[in-house]
Every structure is written in structure tokens, then in C-alpha cells.
C-alpha positions in Angstrom: 5.7 -23.6 -0.8 7.7 -20.7 -1.5 6.3 -18.3 -4.3 6.4 -15.1 -6.2 3.0 -15.1 -6.5 2.2 -12.1 -3.7 3.9 -10.9 -0.8 0.4 -12.1 0.9 1.2 -15.4 0.5 4.1 -15.2 3.2 3.8 -15.7 6.9 4.5 -13.2 9.5 8.1 -12.4 10.7 9.3 -14.1 13.7 9.5 -11.0 15.9 5.9 -10.0 15.0 4.9 -13.2 16.0 7.0 -13.0 19.1 5.3 -9.6 19.9 1.7 -11.1 19.7 2.7 -13.9 22.1 4.0 -11.3 24.7 0.8 -9.4 24.2 -1.1 -12.7 25.5 0.6 -13.1 28.7 -1.8 -10.9 30.7 -5.0 -9.6 30.6 -5.5 -5.8 29.3 -8.4 -3.4 28.8 -10.1 -3.9 26.1 -11.1 -1.8 22.7 -7.9 -0.1 22.3 -7.4 0.9 25.9 -4.6 -1.4 26.3 -0.7 -0.5 27.1 0.3 -2.0 23.9 -2.0 0.0 21.7 -1.0 3.2 23.6 2.8 2.7 22.7 2.2 1.8 19.2 0.1 5.1 18.7 3.4 6.7 20.6 5.4 5.3 17.8 3.3 6.5 15.0 3.1 9.6 16.2 6.9 9.5 16.6 7.3 8.2 13.0 4.8 10.5 10.9 4.6 13.3 13.4 3.0 14.5 16.5 0.3 16.2 15.3 -0.8 13.1 13.3 -3.6 10.9 14.6 -4.1 7.0 14.0 -6.5 4.3 14.4 -5.9 0.5 13.7 -8.1 -1.3 11.4 -8.7 -4.9 10.1 -7.0 -5.1 6.5 -6.4 -2.5 3.7 -9.7 -2.5 1.9 -10.9 -1.2 5.4 -8.1 1.4 5.5 -8.7 3.0 2.5 -12.6 2.9 2.6 -13.2 3.9 6.4 -10.7 6.6 5.8 -12.5 8.2 2.8 -15.8 7.5 4.6 -14.4 10.2 7.2 -14.1 12.7 4.9 -16.3 12.6 1.4 -20.1 12.6 1.2 -22.4 11.0 -1.3 -22.3 14.0 -3.8 -18.2 14.0 -4.0 -16.2 12.2 -6.3 -12.6 10.4 -5.4 -9.7 10.9 -8.4 -7.5 8.2 -8.8 -5.7 6.2 -11.7 -7.1 3.2 -13.5 -5.1 0.9 -11.7 -5.8 1.8 -8.0 -7.2 -0.9 -6.0 -10.0 1.2 -4.5 -11.2 1.1 -8.2 -10.3 -2.6 -9.6 -9.5 -4.9 -6.5 -12.0 -3.8 -3.7 -15.3 -4.8 -5.3 -15.9 -1.4 -5.0 -15.8 -0.9 -1.2 -15.0 2.8 -1.5 -17.6 3.6 -3.3 -20.3 1.4 -1.2 -19.4 2.7 1.8 -19.0 6.4 0.8 -21.6 6.6 -1.8 -19.6 8.8 -4.0 -18.2 8.2 -7.3 -14.5 7.4 -8.6 -13.2 9.1 -11.6 -10.7 7.8 -13.7 -7.4 9.2 -14.7 -5.3 7.9 -17.4 -1.6 6.5 -15.9 1.8 6.0 -16.9 3.4 2.9 -15.3 0.7 3.0 -12.9 1.3 6.8 -11.8 -0.8 9.8 -12.3 0.5 13.2 -12.9 -0.5 16.4 -11.7 -1.5 17.8 -15.1 -3.6 14.7 -15.3 -5.4 15.5 -11.9 -5.7 19.0 -12.8 -7.2 18.5 -16.1 -9.8 15.7 -14.5 -10.9 18.1 -11.5 -11.4 20.9 -14.6 -13.5 18.4 -16.7 -15.7 17.1 -13.3 -16.5 20.7 -12.4 -17.4 22.0 -16.0 -21.3 21.7 -15.4 -20.9 22.9 -11.7 -23.5 21.1 -9.4 -25.1 19.0 -12.1 -21.7 16.2 -11.5 -19.9 14.7 -8.6 -17.6 17.3 -7.0 -14.0 16.2 -6.5 -13.2 16.0 -3.0 -10.3 13.2 -2.9 -6.9 12.7 -5.1 -6.0 8.8 -4.2 -2.7 7.8 -5.1 -0.6 4.0 -4.2 2.9 4.4 -3.5 4.1 2.0 -4.4 1.7 1.7 -7.3 -0.2 -1.6 -8.1 2.4 -1.8 -11.2 5.6 -1.9 -8.5 6.9 1.6 -9.4 7.2 4.4 -6.7 6.3 8.1 -7.0 9.5 10.4 -6.9 9.3 13.4 -4.1 9.0 16.0 -6.8 5.8 14.0 -8.3 3.9 13.7 -4.9 4.9 17.3 -4.2 3.3 18.4 -7.9 0.1 16.5 -7.1 0.1 18.0 -3.6 0.1 21.3 -4.9 -3.0 20.7 -7.1 -4.6 19.6 -4.4 -3.9 22.7 -2.5 -5.2 25.0 -5.3 -8.2 22.9 -5.5 -9.3 22.4 -2.1 -8.5 18.4 -2.4 -7.8 16.1 0.3 -4.5 14.1 -0.6 -4.9 10.5 0.3 -2.2 8.0 0.1 -2.9 4.1 -0.2 0.3 2.9 1.4 -0.1 -0.8 1.4 3.6 -0.9 0.3 4.8 1.9 1.4 7.8 0.8 3.3 9.1 -0.5 0.0 8.8 2.9 -1.9 10.6 4.4 1.4 13.2 1.9 1.2 13.7 2.7 -2.6 13.8 6.2 -2.2 16.3 5.6 0.6 13.9 8.1 2.8 11.9 8.0 6.1 8.2 7.5 6.2 7.3 10.8 7.0 9.4 12.4 4.5 7.5 10.7 1.5 4.0 11.0 3.2 3.6 14.1 5.3 6.3 16.1 4.4 5.1 16.0 0.7 1.5 16.9 1.4 -0.2 13.7 2.0 -2.8 14.4 4.1 -4.7 10.5 5.0 -2.6 7.7 4.7 -3.5 4.0 4.8 -0.5 2.3 6.2 0.1 -0.9 5.4 2.4 -3.9 7.5 0.8 -7.0 6.2 2.4 -7.3 2.8 5.7 -6.6 4.9 5.9 -9.3 7.7 2.7 -8.2 9.7 0.0 -11.1 10.4 -2.7 -8.7 10.1 -3.8 -5.1 10.2 -3.3 -1.6 9.0 -3.3 1.8 10.5 -5.0 5.1 9.3 -3.2 8.4 9.7 -4.6 11.4 9.7 -2.2 14.3 9.2 -4.5 17.1 9.9 -6.1 16.4 13.1 -9.3 18.0 12.2 -9.8 15.0 9.4 -10.0 13.0 12.3 -12.8 14.6 14.2 -15.1 11.9 15.5 -13.5 9.5 13.5 -14.1 7.2 16.5 -17.4 6.6 15.7 -17.0 5.9 12.5 -14.2 3.7 13.4 -16.7 1.7 15.4 -19.5 1.8 13.0 -17.8 0.2 10.3 -16.8 -2.8 12.5 -13.2 -1.8 12.6 -12.9 -1.5 16.5 -11.0 -4.5 17.6 -12.0 -5.7 21.1 -8.6 -7.3 21.6 -7.2 -4.6 19.6 -3.8 -5.1 21.7 -3.3 -8.2 19.1 -3.1 -6.2 16.5 -1.5 -3.1 17.9 1.5 -5.0 19.4 2.9 -5.8 15.9 3.5 -2.0 15.0 6.0 -1.7 18.4 8.7 -3.9 16.9 7.6 -2.9 13.3 8.6 0.7 14.1 10.9 1.0 17.0 13.2 -1.5 15.7 12.7 -0.2 12.1 11.4 -3.7 10.8 9.7 -1.9 8.3 12.9 -0.9 6.4 14.5 -4.2 7.0 12.0 -6.5 5.6 11.0 -3.9 2.7 14.8 -3.4 1.8 15.3 -6.8 1.6 12.5 -7.8 -0.5 13.4 -5.2 -3.1 16.9 -6.6 -3.2 15.3 -9.8 -4.0 13.1 -8.8 -6.6 16.2 -6.4 -8.3 18.4 -9.9 -8.4 15.2 -11.9 -9.6 14.7 -8.8 -12.3 18.6 -9.1 -13.2 18.6 -12.8 -13.7 15.4 -13.1 -16.0 16.8 -10.1 -18.1 19.8 -12.1 -18.9 17.8 -14.6 -20.9 16.1 -14.4 -24.4 12.7 -13.2 -24.7 12.3 -12.0 -21.4 11.2 -8.2 -21.2 10.3 -5.5 -18.3 6.6 -3.9 -19.0 7.3 -1.7 -16.3 10.5 -0.2 -14.1 11.3 -2.3 -11.4 11.7 0.0 -8.4 10.3 -2.0 -5.6 9.6 -5.7 -4.6 6.9 -6.2 -8.0 8.4 -6.6 -11.1 6.2 -7.2 -14.1 7.7 -9.3 -16.9 6.9 -10.8 -20.4 7.8 -14.2 -20.1 8.5 -17.0 -22.8 5.8 -19.9 -22.5 8.7 -22.3 -21.8 9.7 -20.2 -18.8 6.1 -19.8 -17.7 5.8 -23.8 -17.7 9.1 -24.5 -16.2 8.9 -22.3 -13.2 5.2 -22.1 -12.3 4.6 -25.3 -10.8 7.8 -24.7 -8.4 7.4 -21.3 -7.6 3.8 -20.0 -8.2 3.1 -16.5 -9.7 0.0 -14.6 -11.2 -0.1 -14.4 -15.2 -1.3 -10.6 -15.3 -2.4 -10.8 -18.9 -2.5 -14.4 -20.2 -2.4 -13.8 -23.9 0.5 -11.3 -23.8 2.3 -13.7 -21.3 2.7 -10.7 -18.7 3.8 -12.4 -15.7 3.7 -10.2 -12.1 6.5 -11.3 -9.7 6.5 -10.7 -6.2 9.2 -11.1 -3.5 8.5 -11.1 0.2 10.6 -10.2 3.4 11.4 -14.1 3.3 12.5 -14.6 0.1 16.0 -15.9 0.0 18.9 -15.6 -2.7 18.3 -19.6 -3.3 14.7 -19.3 -3.9 15.6 -16.1 -6.6 18.7 -18.2 -7.9 16.9 -21.3 -8.4 13.6 -19.9 -10.1 16.1 -18.0 -12.4 18.4 -21.6 -12.8 14.8 -23.1 -14.0 14.3 -20.4 -16.2 17.7 -20.6 -17.7 17.3 -24.2 -18.1 13.9 -23.8 -20.2 
């Protein structure tokens, strides 16, 4: 089966599987004291800056929740979009783990603005210590609607954070797709625009499992090793997780996979928009596209190439391309839609 349901449906890339196999050829020290983890962490420093501190975790929910756990206390609040995974797709894991509240900010095409962040901060602090104190601003790059924050948008949010003593967190589960769209390096769209903490994903872009937490301010990582362990994220055989990041970063696989997925999604979008009744819901800027589809197209394609209907009543579909999506997959889907 091939699908356009999610980039989580795809398997692991062959280079990633080979890295895991190679890490299985000998005994290595446990709990991240192995040579593979050391090499991967050096590559993360080379990628994101030598002042950064990195930790590997099992999945994206853990990356977001445990990273924020290190920073907030129960009287704090996190500011984020109403579409943010930490607010809608992670069963309140951040709130459960930290005890703090999430304050929702209105979005436009999935993105929150600096002005909206400032307004939310002003509202939250109006009554002083009678309300939760905002501590974190969290954005997703790409957004959950497939759109991408520009450099200027991120710098503006960062300035609001600095002006109000807020920490800037980025959920980067699809960061590689955003960087490929912006034609930039990973550090240019994170540290260089003022991000303080990053959840760096790879599972949606060819990795088998695992994510990385990057602290751009070392002081934020103080005692994080204890939080890492206490919250069930210290893998005893860490090398099988960290080894994946070696070719991913060293060989720039993150860019190759993401650029390909973006291109396949663009080709799919172009083909569908030629058909009567197909309309874009949001700009297509990454490997996700949200489109309104006529019922005939849904019926003709969904069984062959499964995808999710984001809103069944409005017939809003989310189509996602992966690192292993082929031109034939795209063209066959469009052909089925055109026939219908």
C-alpha cells in the first residue's frame, strides 16, 4: 500500500536502516555513552551551533513535553496556535507533565503573528498574579496546516519574546520540509531567528523512530539529564536511535528527503487544481496540502491511496507526500481523480 494519509505511514529510508544495522555489529556502552551517540551529538553541534546542547527522545510528543518540562513551572502558561499539536494532538501531554496551562492564540493559515502573541501576553498578565504567567511561545515549523513561517515572521515573534522575557520554542517535527522550502540551513531558521528550544523531528522524514531536543541556550539544559531520565526518555541502547542522525545530518539526507517530498506535494497540488471543483484551503508550501475535493474524487481515490478527510462535511482533505512518494504515485492519483 502507498498512501497520502501521513508521512508517518511511510517506512524508514534505506540509508537509515543501514545505519541501524551497522550500530548492531558490536557491543557499545549503554545509556548514550556510546560512540554513535557521541558522533551524532557532534553533528548536531555542527548543524545547530557549538553552544547548543542536544538530547535524544523516543518521539515528537516526548520532545515537546519534556523540553517544556525543563523550563516551565505549574503557575506558567504556554502561548500557541489553536492548531498546535501540543494543544490538539498530544492528549494534553504538555499540560499533564508540566501542570501549566495552554493559552490559545488565533492563527492565519496556521501561523500566529507577533502582534497576536503580544496581545495574548497583555491579556494574560492584566490581572497580575491572579492568572497564569506566560513563559513559553511555541510555534510549529512547518505549521500543522502545511504552511511555513518566513524569516521575518519568526524574527518578529522572537523580538516579542525577548521584550517580555518569554522563551521561544519551536516544534520542528517537519522542520526539514520548512528549511527546504525556504532554501536555507537548519540553523538559519532556528537559532539565527531567535529560537531558544527546538524539538527536531526526523520520523516524518525517513527515520525509523526518535527525535532530538536542541537547547540553544545552555542554561536551559541545566540538570536536563535528570529530567530526561525521570520522564522515561533515556534509551538504554541509545545508539540505535542516535545512529540514524549520523547519515541524516552528515550526508544532508534531511534536505534530500524533504525536498523530494515537497516537490511531490507540489506536483500533486498542481495536478489536482486543474480539475473542476478542487480548491486550496491553505497555501501549499511543504509536503502537506489541504484541498476541498468533490465527492466523486474522494470516492475514486481514497481506497487506492488512503488519505484523511480533515472535515468530512466540507470535504476538506489533507494529502501528505513522503520521502518515498514517487512521480507515478502522484500521477496515478491525479489520473484517478481526473477520470472521476
